[in-house]
C-alpha positions as a Markdown table, in Angstrom:
| # | Residue | x | y | z |
|---|---|---|---|---|
| 1 | Lys | 112.5 | 110.8 | 111.6 |
| 2 | Gln | 114.0 | 114.1 | 112.2 |
| 3 | Gly | 113.1 | 115.1 | 115.2 |
| 4 | Arg | 110.3 | 117.5 | 113.9 |
| 5 | Ile | 107.2 | 118.0 | 115.4 |
| 6 | Trp | 104.7 | 118.7 | 112.7 |
| 7 | Ala | 100.6 | 119.7 | 113.3 |
| 8 | Gly | 97.7 | 119.2 | 111.6 |
| 9 | Thr | 95.5 | 122.2 | 111.7 |
| 10 | Gln | 92.0 | 123.4 | 110.4 |
| 11 | Asn | 94.0 | 125.8 | 108.5 |
| 12 | Gly | 97.0 | 124.0 | 106.9 |
| 13 | Leu | 100.2 | 122.2 | 107.9 |
| 14 | Ala | 102.4 | 123.4 | 111.0 |
| 15 | Leu | 105.9 | 122.7 | 112.5 |
| 16 | Phe | 106.8 | 123.2 | 115.8 |
| 17 | Asn | 110.0 | 125.3 | 116.8 |
| 18 | Pro | 110.9 | 124.2 | 120.7 |
| 19 | Lys | 113.7 | 126.6 | 120.4 |
| 20 | Thr | 111.1 | 130.0 | 119.9 |
| 21 | Asn | 108.2 | 127.6 | 120.8 |
| 22 | Asn | 105.9 | 128.9 | 117.5 |
| 23 | Phe | 105.1 | 127.6 | 114.9 |
| 24 | Thr | 105.6 | 128.0 | 110.6 |
| 25 | Arg | 102.5 | 127.4 | 109.0 |
| 26 | Phe | 102.3 | 125.7 | 105.7 |
| 27 | Leu | 99.8 | 126.2 | 103.4 |
| 28 | Phe | 98.1 | 124.3 | 100.0 |
| 29 | Glu | 97.4 | 127.4 | 97.7 |
| 30 | Gly | 94.7 | 128.1 | 95.1 |
| 31 | Gly | 92.3 | 125.5 | 96.7 |
| 32 | Ala | 89.7 | 125.4 | 98.6 |
| 33 | Ser | 89.7 | 126.0 | 102.1 |
| 34 | Asn | 88.8 | 122.3 | 103.0 |
| 35 | Gln | 91.9 | 121.3 | 101.3 |
| 36 | Arg | 93.2 | 123.0 | 104.6 |
| 37 | Ile | 91.9 | 121.0 | 106.8 |
| 38 | Ile | 94.1 | 118.4 | 107.9 |
| 39 | Lys | 92.6 | 114.6 | 109.6 |
| 40 | Val | 95.6 | 112.8 | 109.4 |
| 41 | Ile | 99.4 | 112.8 | 109.3 |
| 42 | Ala | 101.4 | 110.0 | 108.0 |
| 43 | Pro | 105.5 | 110.1 | 106.8 |
| 44 | Asp | 106.2 | 108.8 | 103.5 |
| 45 | Gly | 109.2 | 106.7 | 104.8 |
| 46 | Lys | 111.2 | 109.0 | 103.2 |
| 47 | Asp | 111.3 | 112.5 | 104.5 |
| 48 | Gly | 107.8 | 113.6 | 103.1 |
| 49 | Leu | 104.7 | 113.8 | 104.8 |
| 50 | Trp | 101.1 | 112.4 | 103.3 |
| 51 | Leu | 98.3 | 114.4 | 104.1 |
| 52 | Ala | 94.3 | 113.3 | 104.7 |
| 53 | Thr | 92.2 | 116.5 | 104.3 |
| 54 | Trp | 89.0 | 116.9 | 103.7 |
| 55 | Gly | 90.1 | 118.4 | 100.7 |
| 56 | Gly | 91.8 | 115.4 | 98.9 |
| 57 | Leu | 94.9 | 113.2 | 99.7 |
| 58 | Gln | 98.4 | 116.1 | 99.8 |
| 59 | His | 101.9 | 114.7 | 99.8 |
| 60 | Phe | 104.2 | 117.5 | 100.8 |
| 61 | Asp | 107.8 | 118.0 | 100.1 |
| 62 | Pro | 109.5 | 119.6 | 103.3 |
| 63 | Ala | 112.5 | 120.5 | 101.7 |
| 64 | Thr | 110.6 | 122.4 | 98.9 |
| 65 | Ser | 107.8 | 123.3 | 100.7 |
| 66 | Lys | 105.6 | 122.1 | 98.1 |
| 67 | Phe | 102.0 | 120.3 | 98.2 |
| 68 | Met | 101.0 | 117.5 | 95.9 |
| 69 | Leu | 97.2 | 117.3 | 95.6 |
| 70 | Tyr | 95.6 | 113.8 | 94.5 |
| 71 | Ala | 91.7 | 114.4 | 94.2 |
| 72 | Asn | 88.3 | 113.2 | 93.0 |
| 73 | Asp | 87.9 | 114.1 | 89.2 |
| 74 | Pro | 84.3 | 112.5 | 88.2 |
| 75 | Ser | 86.1 | 112.0 | 84.4 |
| 76 | Arg | 88.9 | 110.1 | 85.8 |
| 77 | Pro | 87.6 | 107.0 | 87.3 |
| 78 | Asp | 90.9 | 106.0 | 88.4 |
| 79 | Ser | 91.2 | 109.1 | 90.7 |
| 80 | Leu | 90.8 | 109.6 | 94.2 |
| 81 | Gly | 87.0 | 108.1 | 95.2 |
| 82 | Lys | 86.0 | 110.7 | 97.3 |
| 83 | Asn | 87.8 | 113.7 | 98.8 |
| 84 | Asp | 86.9 | 113.5 | 102.4 |
| 85 | Leu | 89.4 | 111.3 | 103.7 |
| 86 | Asn | 89.9 | 110.6 | 107.4 |
| 87 | Ala | 92.5 | 107.9 | 107.5 |
| 88 | Ile | 95.5 | 106.8 | 105.9 |
| 89 | Thr | 98.1 | 104.8 | 106.2 |
| 90 | Val | 101.5 | 103.8 | 104.6 |
| 91 | Asp | 102.7 | 100.5 | 103.7 |
| 92 | Glu | 105.8 | 98.6 | 104.1 |
| 93 | Lys | 106.4 | 99.5 | 100.1 |
| 94 | Gly | 105.5 | 103.2 | 100.7 |
| 95 | Gly | 102.1 | 102.6 | 99.1 |
| 96 | Val | 99.1 | 104.6 | 100.6 |
| 97 | Trp | 95.7 | 103.4 | 102.0 |
| 98 | Ala | 93.6 | 106.1 | 102.2 |
| 99 | Gly | 90.0 | 106.0 | 103.9 |
| 100 | Thr | 87.2 | 107.9 | 102.2 |
| 101 | Trp | 83.9 | 109.0 | 103.4 |
| 102 | Pro | 81.6 | 107.5 | 102.1 |
| 103 | Ala | 83.9 | 105.5 | 99.1 |
| 104 | Gly | 85.7 | 103.2 | 100.8 |
| 105 | Leu | 89.1 | 102.6 | 100.7 |
| 106 | Asp | 91.5 | 103.7 | 98.2 |
| 107 | Tyr | 95.0 | 102.8 | 97.2 |
| 108 | Leu | 97.8 | 104.6 | 95.6 |
| 109 | Ala | 100.4 | 102.1 | 94.8 |
| 110 | Pro | 104.5 | 104.3 | 94.9 |
| 111 | Gly | 104.9 | 106.0 | 91.9 |
| 112 | Ser | 101.6 | 105.7 | 90.4 |
| 113 | Gln | 98.6 | 108.5 | 89.5 |
| 114 | Ser | 96.0 | 105.9 | 89.7 |
| 115 | Phe | 94.0 | 104.8 | 92.6 |
| 116 | Gln | 92.6 | 101.3 | 93.3 |
| 117 | His | 89.3 | 101.4 | 94.8 |
| 118 | Phe | 88.0 | 99.4 | 97.4 |
| 119 | Arg | 83.8 | 98.7 | 98.7 |
| 120 | Val | 84.4 | 97.6 | 102.6 |
| 121 | Asp | 80.9 | 96.3 | 102.0 |
| 122 | Ser | 80.3 | 93.4 | 100.4 |
| 123 | Ala | 77.6 | 92.7 | 97.4 |
| 124 | Glu | 75.8 | 90.1 | 99.9 |
| 125 | Thr | 75.5 | 92.0 | 102.4 |
| 126 | Pro | 75.8 | 96.0 | 101.5 |
| 127 | Asp | 76.2 | 98.1 | 104.4 |
| 128 | Ser | 77.0 | 102.1 | 103.4 |
| 129 | Lys | 78.2 | 102.6 | 106.9 |
| 130 | Leu | 81.0 | 100.2 | 106.5 |
| 131 | Asn | 82.6 | 102.4 | 103.1 |
| 132 | Ile | 82.9 | 105.8 | 105.4 |
| 133 | Val | 86.3 | 104.5 | 107.1 |
| 134 | Arg | 87.2 | 106.1 | 109.9 |
| 135 | Ser | 91.1 | 104.7 | 111.0 |
| 136 | Leu | 93.1 | 102.5 | 109.3 |
| 137 | Leu | 96.3 | 101.0 | 111.2 |
| 138 | Ile | 98.7 | 98.2 | 108.8 |
| 139 | Asp | 100.5 | 95.9 | 111.2 |
| 140 | Glu | 103.9 | 94.2 | 111.1 |
| 141 | Arg | 102.1 | 91.3 | 109.8 |
| 142 | Arg | 101.2 | 93.3 | 106.9 |
| 143 | Gln | 97.3 | 93.0 | 107.9 |
| 144 | Leu | 94.9 | 96.1 | 107.0 |
| 145 | Trp | 92.9 | 96.9 | 110.6 |
| 146 | Ile | 89.9 | 99.4 | 109.0 |
| 147 | Gly | 87.8 | 101.1 | 111.3 |
| 148 | Thr | 84.6 | 102.2 | 109.7 |
| 149 | Glu | 81.2 | 103.3 | 110.8 |
| 150 | Asn | 80.0 | 99.8 | 111.6 |
| 151 | Gly | 82.7 | 98.4 | 113.5 |
| 152 | Val | 86.0 | 96.4 | 112.2 |
| 153 | Val | 87.1 | 94.7 | 109.1 |
| 154 | Leu | 90.6 | 93.4 | 108.8 |
| 155 | Trp | 92.3 | 91.8 | 105.8 |
| 156 | Asp | 95.7 | 89.9 | 105.1 |
| 157 | Thr | 97.4 | 92.5 | 102.5 |
| 158 | Thr | 98.9 | 89.5 | 101.3 |
| 159 | Gln | 95.5 | 87.6 | 100.3 |
| 160 | Ala | 93.0 | 88.6 | 97.8 |
| 161 | Trp | 90.4 | 91.3 | 98.7 |
| 162 | Glu | 87.8 | 88.7 | 99.0 |
| 163 | Thr | 89.3 | 87.4 | 101.9 |
| 164 | Arg | 88.6 | 90.2 | 104.7 |
| 165 | Lys | 86.6 | 89.9 | 108.0 |
| 166 | Arg | 84.7 | 91.5 | 109.5 |
| 167 | Leu | 85.0 | 91.7 | 113.5 |
| 168 | Asp | 82.4 | 91.5 | 115.7 |
């Protein structure tokens, strides 16, 4: 939106300055080193950024240079399912879909601190590789494309989760 170029690195978030041809690095402080390994950056629809890391989901506010971490907490079933994230996408409401390794898909509704968890495989035909989500895309028809270790799953988010289809 503002013409900024952001890069996710193995050691934090970096903002490119084309005038000086260098980067300003932003680091999540006080956490484990895997919380600095950024796999995917997604705009939040306002001025912030969602970051998929190997140490959880983070929200970064460029105005304050502050990070907010959402991580798995075994004592909270509504926390992030797993901390290893490979993919994120933001829906039209501002909700965040997070693809985990190997816990399937998690959803954080706008303004919420609680995640909904979705197993990508089905109880009838369990397939642990379907719960290793590698990529996510939500299209203009509100269909969520889920790329997994074992194929692609398509879900119309206006329908029940049980209507998702594996595309082989």
